[in-house]
C-alpha positions in Angstrom: 0.8 -10.0 56.2 3.0 -9.5 59.3 6.1 -11.6 58.7 7.9 -12.2 62.1 10.9 -14.0 60.8 13.7 -13.1 63.3 13.4 -16.3 65.4 12.9 -18.7 62.5 15.2 -21.7 62.2 15.8 -24.0 59.2 14.0 -27.4 59.4 16.8 -29.5 57.8 15.9 -32.8 59.5 16.5 -34.7 56.3 19.9 -33.2 55.4 21.7 -35.9 57.3 19.7 -38.5 55.5 21.1 -37.5 52.1 24.4 -35.7 52.9 27.4 -36.4 55.1 28.8 -33.7 57.5 31.3 -32.4 55.0 28.7 -32.0 52.3 26.3 -30.3 54.7 29.1 -27.9 55.7 29.8 -27.2 52.1 26.1 -26.4 51.4 25.9 -24.2 54.5 28.9 -22.2 53.5 27.6 -21.7 49.9 24.2 -20.5 51.3 25.8 -18.1 53.8 27.8 -16.5 51.0 24.7 -16.3 48.7 23.4 -12.9 47.7 19.9 -13.0 46.4 20.4 -11.8 42.8 18.5 -14.2 40.6 15.0 -15.6 41.1 14.1 -18.8 39.3 10.4 -19.3 39.6 9.4 -22.9 39.1 5.8 -23.7 38.2 3.8 -26.4 36.4 1.4 -23.7 35.2 2.2 -20.8 32.8 0.6 -18.3 30.5 -0.3 -21.0 28.0 -1.2 -23.9 30.4 -3.6 -23.0 33.2 -5.6 -24.9 35.7 -6.3 -22.9 38.9 -4.9 -19.7 40.2 -1.2 -20.6 39.9 -0.9 -19.5 36.3 -2.4 -16.1 37.2 0.0 -15.7 40.1 2.9 -16.7 37.9 2.3 -14.1 35.1 1.6 -11.3 37.6 4.4 -11.7 40.1 7.4 -12.1 37.8 7.5 -8.4 36.7 7.2 -7.3 40.4 10.1 -9.5 41.4 12.0 -8.1 38.5 11.4 -4.5 39.8 12.9 -5.2 43.2 16.1 -3.3 43.8 18.5 -6.1 44.6 17.2 -8.6 41.9 19.2 -8.7 38.7 17.3 -11.3 36.8 14.0 -13.2 37.1 13.3 -16.3 35.0 10.5 -18.9 34.9 11.2 -22.6 34.6 8.1 -24.5 33.4 7.2 -27.5 31.3 6.5 -27.4 27.6 3.2 -29.2 27.0 3.2 -30.2 23.3 -0.5 -30.8 23.1 -1.5 -27.6 24.9 1.2 -25.0 23.8 1.8 -24.1 20.2 5.5 -24.2 19.7 5.5 -21.3 17.3 4.6 -19.0 20.2 8.0 -19.6 21.7 11.6 -18.9 20.6 14.2 -21.5 20.1 17.2 -20.7 22.3 19.6 -23.2 20.8 20.3 -24.4 24.3 19.9 -27.9 25.7 20.4 -29.8 28.9 21.3 -33.4 29.0 20.7 -35.8 31.9 20.2 -39.4 32.8 16.7 -40.1 34.1 15.6 -43.6 35.1 18.8 -44.9 33.5 18.0 -43.3 30.2 19.9 -40.4 28.7 17.5 -37.6 27.8 18.1 -34.3 25.9 16.0 -31.4 27.0 15.4 -28.5 24.6 15.0 -25.1 26.2 12.4 -22.9 24.5 11.8 -19.3 25.5 9.1 -16.6 25.8 10.4 -13.0 26.5 8.7 -10.2 28.4 10.5 -7.0 27.4 11.6 -4.7 30.2 9.7 -1.4 30.7 12.7 0.9 30.2 13.8 0.8 33.8 17.2 -0.7 33.0 16.3 -4.1 34.3 16.9 -7.3 32.4 14.1 -8.7 30.3 12.1 -11.5 31.9 12.6 -14.8 30.2 10.2 -17.7 30.6 11.9 -21.0 29.8 9.9 -24.0 28.6 11.5 -27.4 29.0 10.7 -29.7 26.1 11.6 -33.4 26.4 10.3 -36.4 24.4 7.9 -38.5 26.3 7.3 -36.0 29.1 4.5 -33.4 29.7 2.3 -35.0 27.0 -1.0 -34.2 28.7 -4.0 -34.0 26.4 -7.6 -33.2 27.4 -10.6 -31.1 26.3 -10.0 -28.2 28.7 -6.2 -28.1 28.3 -5.6 -28.7 32.0 -1.8 -29.4 32.5 -2.6 -31.8 35.3 -5.2 -34.0 33.5 -3.4 -36.9 31.8 -6.2 -39.5 32.4 -9.7 -38.0 32.9 -11.3 -41.3 33.9 -8.6 -43.0 36.0 -7.4 -41.1 39.0 -4.6 -43.5 39.8 -3.1 -43.4 36.3 -3.4 -39.6 36.4 -1.6 -39.3 39.7 1.1 -41.6 38.5 1.6 -39.5 35.3 1.8 -36.2 37.3 4.3 -37.7 39.7 6.5 -39.1 37.0 6.6 -35.7 35.2 7.3 -33.9 38.5 10.3 -36.2 39.3 11.7 -35.5 35.8 11.2 -31.8 36.1 12.8 -31.6 39.5 16.0 -33.2 38.2 15.9 -31.2 34.9 15.6 -27.6 36.4 19.0 -27.2 38.0 20.7 -28.4 34.8 18.5 -26.2 32.6 19.4 -23.2 34.8 23.1 -24.0 34.2 22.5 -24.3 30.5 21.0 -20.7 30.3 24.1 -19.3 32.1 22.9 -18.9 35.7 25.2 -20.5 38.2 25.3 -18.5 41.5 23.3 -16.3 43.8 20.1 -18.1 42.8 16.8 -18.5 44.7 14.6 -21.2 43.3 11.0 -20.2 44.2 9.1 -23.6 44.2 5.4 -23.7 43.5 3.4 -26.7 44.7 4.5 -30.3 45.4 5.4 -30.9 41.7 8.5 -28.7 42.1 9.4 -29.3 45.8 12.1 -31.9 45.2 14.2 -29.2 43.6 15.0 -28.5 47.3 17.0 -31.7 47.0 18.3 -31.6 43.4 19.5 -28.0 43.7 21.7 -29.0 46.6 23.1 -32.0 44.7 23.8 -29.6 41.8 25.9 -27.4 44.1 27.9 -30.4 45.3 28.5 -31.7 41.8 29.7 -28.3 40.6 26.8 -27.6 38.2 25.8 -24.6 40.3 27.8 -22.5 42.7 25.2 -21.2 45.1 21.4 -21.6 45.2 18.7 -21.7 47.8 15.1 -22.9 47.7 11.8 -21.3 48.9 8.5 -23.2 48.8 5.0 -21.8 48.3 2.0 -24.1 48.8 -1.1 -23.0 46.9 -3.2 -25.9 48.2 -2.7 -29.0 50.4 -2.3 -31.5 47.6 0.7 -33.9 47.9 1.9 -37.1 46.3 3.5 -40.3 47.8 6.9 -41.0 46.3 7.9 -44.7 46.3 11.5 -45.1 47.7 12.7 -46.6 44.4 11.3 -43.7 42.4 13.7 -41.3 44.1 16.5 -43.2 42.5 15.5 -41.8 39.2 16.6 -38.3 40.2 19.6 -38.7 42.6 23.0 -40.3 42.2 23.5 -43.8 43.6 25.3 -42.7 46.8 22.4 -40.4 47.8 19.9 -43.0 46.9 21.6 -45.7 49.1 21.7 -43.3 52.0 18.0 -42.6 51.6 17.1 -46.3 51.4 19.0 -47.0 54.6 17.0 -44.4 56.3 13.5 -45.0 54.9 13.6 -48.8 55.2 11.1 -49.2 52.4 8.4 -46.8 53.7 9.0 -43.8 51.5 7.7 -40.2 51.9 5.4 -37.8 50.2 6.9 -35.1 48.0 6.3 -32.5 50.6 7.6 -34.6 53.5 10.9 -34.7 51.6 11.0 -31.1 50.2 9.7 -29.2 53.2 12.5 -30.7 55.3 15.1 -29.6 52.9 14.0 -26.1 51.8 16.1 -23.2 53.0 13.5 -20.7 54.0 10.1 -20.6 55.8 7.2 -22.4 54.1 4.8 -20.0 52.6 1.2 -20.0 51.3 -1.0 -17.5 49.6 -3.0 -15.9 52.4 -2.7 -15.1 56.1 -5.8 -17.0 57.0 -5.0 -20.2 55.0 -1.6 -20.3 56.7 -3.4 -20.5 60.0 -5.9 -23.1 58.8 -3.0 -25.4 57.7 -2.4 -26.0 61.5 -5.8 -25.3 63.0 -8.6 -26.3 60.6 -9.7 -30.0 60.9 -10.0 -30.2 57.1 -6.3 -29.6 56.8 -5.0 -31.0 60.1 -6.9 -34.3 59.9 -8.0 -34.8 56.3 -5.8 -33.2 53.7 -2.5 -32.7 55.5 -2.2 -34.7 58.8 1.1 -36.1 57.6 2.6 -32.5 57.4 1.5 -31.2 60.8 4.8 -32.0 62.5 6.7 -30.1 59.7 4.3 -27.2 59.8 4.6 -26.8 63.6 8.3 -26.9 63.5 8.9 -24.7 60.5 5.9 -22.5 60.6 3.7 -21.6 57.7 3.8 -18.0 56.5 0.9 -16.3 54.7 1.7 -13.9 51.9 -1.5 -12.5 50.5 -1.9 -12.5 46.7 -2.5 -9.3 44.8 -5.4 -8.5 42.6 -5.9 -10.9 39.6 -8.0 -8.3 37.8 -7.4 -4.5 37.6 -10.3 -2.1 38.1 -12.3 -2.1 34.8 -12.7 1.2 32.9 -16.1 1.8 34.5 -14.5 2.0 38.0 -10.9 3.1 37.4 -11.2 6.8 36.7 -11.1 8.0 40.3 -10.4 6.8 43.9 -13.8 7.7 45.3 -17.3 7.3 43.8 -20.6 8.6 45.2 -23.3 6.1 45.9 -25.4 7.6 43.1 -22.5 7.2 40.6 -22.1 3.6 41.6 -25.8 3.0 41.2 -25.9 4.6 37.8 -23.0 2.4 36.5 -24.3 -0.8 38.1 -27.7 -0.3 36.5 -26.2 0.3 33.1 -24.1 -2.8 33.4 -27.1 -4.8 34.6 -29.0 -3.8 31.6 -26.1 -4.7 29.3 -25.8 -8.1 31.0 -29.6 -8.9 30.7 -29.4 -8.1 26.9 -26.5 -10.5 26.5 -28.2 -13.2 28.5 -31.3 -12.8 26.3 -29.5 -13.2 23.0 -26.2 -15.1 23.6 -27.0 -18.7 23.2 -24.0 -20.9 22.3 -24.9 -24.5 21.7 -23.3 -25.6 25.1 -25.6 -23.3 27.1 -28.6 -24.9 28.9 -31.3 -23.5 31.1 -33.0 -20.2 30.2 -33.5 -17.1 32.3 -37.0 -15.5 32.0 -39.2 -13.1 33.9 -42.9 -14.2 34.2 -42.1 -16.7 31.5 -41.0 -14.0 29.1 -37.8 -12.1 28.2 -35.2 -11.6 30.9 -34.6 -8.1 29.6 -37.6 -6.9 31.5 -36.4 -8.2 34.9 -37.2 -5.6 37.6 -34.3 -4.1 39.5 -35.4 -5.6 42.8 -34.5 -9.2 41.6 -30.8 -10.0 42.1 -28.6 -11.6 39.6 -26.2 -14.2 41.1 -23.1 -15.5 39.4 -20.7 -18.4 40.2 -17.7 -19.2 38.0 -14.6 -21.4 38.0 -13.3 -24.9 37.9 -15.8 -27.7 38.6 -13.9 -29.2 41.4 -16.5 -30.9 43.7 -14.1 -31.1 46.7 -13.2 -27.4 46.6 -15.5 -25.0 44.8 -19.0 -25.9 46.2 -21.1 -25.6 43.1 -23.3 -28.4 44.4 -23.9 -26.5 47.7 -25.1 -23.5 45.7 -27.3 -25.7 43.4 -29.0 -27.2 46.5 -29.7 -23.7 47.9 -31.0 -22.5 44.5 -33.6 -25.3 44.5 -35.3 -23.7 47.5 -36.0 -20.3 45.8 -39.3 -19.6 44.1 -39.7 -18.6 40.5 -38.5 -15.0 39.8 -37.1 -14.6 43.4 -33.5 -14.7 42.1 -31.7 -15.4 38.8 -28.5 -17.5 38.7 -25.8 -17.7 36.0 -23.2 -20.5 36.4 -20.1 -20.9 34.3 -18.5 -24.2 35.5 -15.6 -25.8 33.6 -16.4 -29.6 33.6 -13.9 -32.3 33.0 -16.4 -34.9 31.7 -20.0 -34.6 30.5 -21.4 -36.4 33.6 -20.1 -33.6 35.8 -23.0 -31.5 34.6 -25.8 -34.0 35.5 -26.9 -32.1 38.6 -26.7 -28.8 36.8 -29.2 -30.1 34.2 -31.4 -31.4 36.9 -31.6 -28.1 38.7 -31.9 -26.0 35.5 -34.8 -28.2 34.6 -36.4 -28.0 38.0 -35.9 -24.2 38.4 -36.9 -23.2 34.9 -36.5 -19.5 34.4 -34.2 -19.1 37.4 -31.0 -20.8 36.3 -28.8 -20.8 33.2 -25.5 -22.6 32.7 -22.5 -21.8 30.4 -20.1 -24.8 30.8 -17.6 -23.1 28.5 -15.1 -20.2 28.3 -17.6 -17.5 27.3 -16.4 -15.7 24.2 -19.0 -13.0 24.8 -20.4 -11.5 28.0 -18.0 -12.6 30.7 -17.0 -9.0 31.5 -20.7 -7.9 31.7 -21.3 -11.0 33.9 -18.8 -9.7 36.4 -19.8 -6.1 36.3 -23.6 -6.5 35.9 -24.3 -9.2 38.4 -25.6 -8.3 41.9 -23.7 -11.0 43.8 -20.8 -13.3 43.2 -21.1 -16.6 45.0 -18.1 -18.5 46.5 -19.3 -21.4 48.7 -15.8 -22.9 48.8 -15.0 -26.0 50.9 -11.6 -24.5 51.2 -9.9 -21.5 49.5 -6.2 -20.8 49.7 -6.8 -17.3 48.4 -9.9 -17.0 46.2 -11.4 -14.5 43.7 -13.5 -12.3 45.9 -11.3 -9.3 45.0 -12.0 -10.0 41.3 -15.7 -9.5 42.0 -15.0 -6.4 44.2 -13.1 -4.5 41.5 -16.0 -5.1 39.1 -18.5 -3.7 41.6 -20.1 -7.0 42.5 -20.7 -7.9 46.1 -19.4 -11.4 47.2 -21.3 -14.0 49.3 -18.8 -16.6 50.4 -18.2 -19.4 52.9 -15.9 -18.2 55.8 -12.7 -20.0 54.9 -9.2 -19.4 53.8 -8.2 -16.3 51.9 -11.9 -15.3 51.6 -11.7 -14.2 55.2 -8.8 -11.9 54.4 -10.7 -10.4 51.5 -14.2 -10.0 52.8 -15.2 -7.9 55.8 -18.7 -9.4 56.4 -21.4 -6.8 56.7 -19.2 -4.1 55.2 -18.1 -5.2 51.7 -19.7 -8.7 51.4 -21.3 -11.6 53.2 -19.6 -14.5 54.9 -21.5 -17.6 56.0 -20.4 -20.7 58.0 -22.1 -23.9 58.9 -22.7 -24.8 62.6 -19.6 -26.2 64.3 -21.3 -29.4 65.3 -21.6 -30.5 61.7 -18.0 -29.8 60.8 -16.4 -33.0 61.9 -14.0 -35.5 60.4 -16.7 -38.1 59.7 -18.9 -35.7 57.7 -15.9 -34.3 55.9 -14.7 -37.7 54.8 -18.1 -38.9 53.6 -18.6 -35.6 51.8 -15.3 -35.8 49.9 -15.7 -39.5 49.2 -19.0 -38.8 47.5 -17.6 -36.3 44.9 -19.3 -38.2 42.1 -22.5 -39.1 43.9 -24.7 -36.0 44.4 -27.5 -38.0 46.1 -25.1 -39.1 48.9 -23.8 -35.6 49.2 -27.3 -34.2 49.6 -27.8 -36.4 52.6 -24.5 -35.5 54.2 -25.3 -33.5 57.4 -22.4 -31.1 56.8 -23.5 -30.4 53.2 -27.1 -29.9 54.4 -26.0 -27.4 57.0 -23.8 -25.5 54.6 -26.7 -25.3 52.2 -29.0 -24.0 54.9 -26.6 -21.2 55.9 -25.9 -20.3 52.2 -29.6 -20.2 51.5 -30.4 -17.9 54.4 -27.4 -15.7 53.6 -28.6 -15.2 50.0 -32.1 -14.5 51.3 -30.7 -11.8 53.6 -28.4 -10.3 50.9 -31.3 -10.2 48.4 -33.5 -8.5 51.0 -30.8 -5.9 51.7 -30.4 -5.3 47.9 -34.2 -4.9 47.5 -35.0 -2.9 50.6 -31.8 -1.0 51.3 -30.2 -0.2 48.0 -28.0 2.5 49.4 -26.4 0.0 51.8 -25.8 -2.4 48.9 -24.0 0.4 46.9 -22.0 1.2 50.1 -20.9 -2.4 50.1 -19.5 -1.9 46.6 -17.7 1.2 47.5 -16.1 -0.5 50.6 -15.1 -3.3 48.3 -13.2 -0.9 46.1 -11.2 0.3 49.1 -10.6 -3.3 50.4 -9.4 -4.5 47.0 -6.6 -1.9 46.8 -5.1 -3.5 49.9 -4.1 -6.6 47.8 -1.3 -5.7 45.4 1.5 -7.5 43.9 4.2 -5.0 44.9 3.5 -5.7 48.5 3.4 -9.4 47.7 6.8 -9.3 46.0 8.4 -7.3 48.8 7.1 -9.9 51.4 8.6 -12.7 49.4 11.9 -10.9 49.2 12.0 -11.0 53.0 11.5 -14.8 52.8 14.2 -15.1 50.0 16.7 -13.5 52.3 16.2 -16.2 54.9 18.0 -18.8 52.7 21.4 -17.7 54.1 20.4 -17.5 57.7 18.4 -19.5 60.3 21.0 -22.3 60.6 
């Protein structure tokens, strides 16, 4: 996390599109006089509405921002999702913001959740939830705040985009309504909030805010095309006309607009993912080719996330454990996990684990337990790559526990196929486990992460629980795992990693048979299979080396902490009033 920021310059190429010279001079002066005192964290995820890792980042980083010496107040601005969040969990503030959106006057109610200060004299942390009729009305079985239409991707994208536009206009006005007007840094998360880089500047010129800068963090490469006329919903007519003269009907994506208006370096959530944004073919030619010019001019700065899970009680009593102590704890946790796997049978579970056709509780120590958890995102997480590898193992060679979170029932078809084919070796919990998840993390032998890409990843979560990770060499997993020391990294042969294979792989997200024939997928599966074989052999034949991996993982996990993360972002925040 070496941030070399001295030579950085603002990429304000779109400023002259929206603002005249006098307005740009006014904005520049306000930013130059800005002292970073208030952080307004803007996120479409929160403690009540979660999808990926952003919700976890949001809840963990705010107290650390609040603890920074120069920060007087930290607040969260986030949507209120009426079908996900119970309103009685929030306080009514009695405060409202009013605005015109798409030629309609809308009244926004501001609800609040408060994190009390810890007696250090700092302000409480207030999370503000913006409630507006007709907006953020997402409803789905897994309470995903981005899933408006499960079976129609186009309608879903349109709904997210509409809500993002509304939120971007609402936030500066809501900030004014709660009494903040100056020395503000808006910390923008993902493309859904990036247009605040525009609306915040307009809020300064209109007198709603006195001084505010914007900082953007990208947690993944996703973006959204904004039709030229759609921008007219969030800006006044004079700014809209200037934009139409410039764009000539072509439009831009949200990031193409926001990243050329933000006031500080672009950031992402790991050092290695920052590099991949401008070097990895998956990013440069598939996900984000339209952003490469912006990345190369502005730079992308990696700020490694902290730990999402603290060390559990089993491994938190001291800094250093002997290998014998680790072995004793791991075997105890393995036994507890096997007992739970034998008796915990919610109706959603399918596929049974057995040993020689009988109870799994008698599984010998030499046979490893593999776990893979997370969202069932076929273009990121790699569940299907693991399933293809698992099919190649013989009965009782390994045992595999999967906890995918599907969107629709058909997402699990291949899981059923493999669980039936590999009877005794595979079990699936397609639910939030109400029992046994802690034991799954502490009692498993290996955690598997065959990610197609991974901005940061959860390897550290396995590490703190004493479970060794096997992962594809990509993104933040490279920062977390020292292969051969605290885990195992695999990578497909370079000849198979090409744009043609990548495109056919991602296009076949709902067609497992096409994917199984994809040369890139076949090669990834091959390397994952051999890596699991090697890891299982090490566990079986060199147990002391395996336990040394666990101990090294404890040491590596401590490197990732939110205090360091917050301090690094503070360096970024301070760039809002320089680099002109």
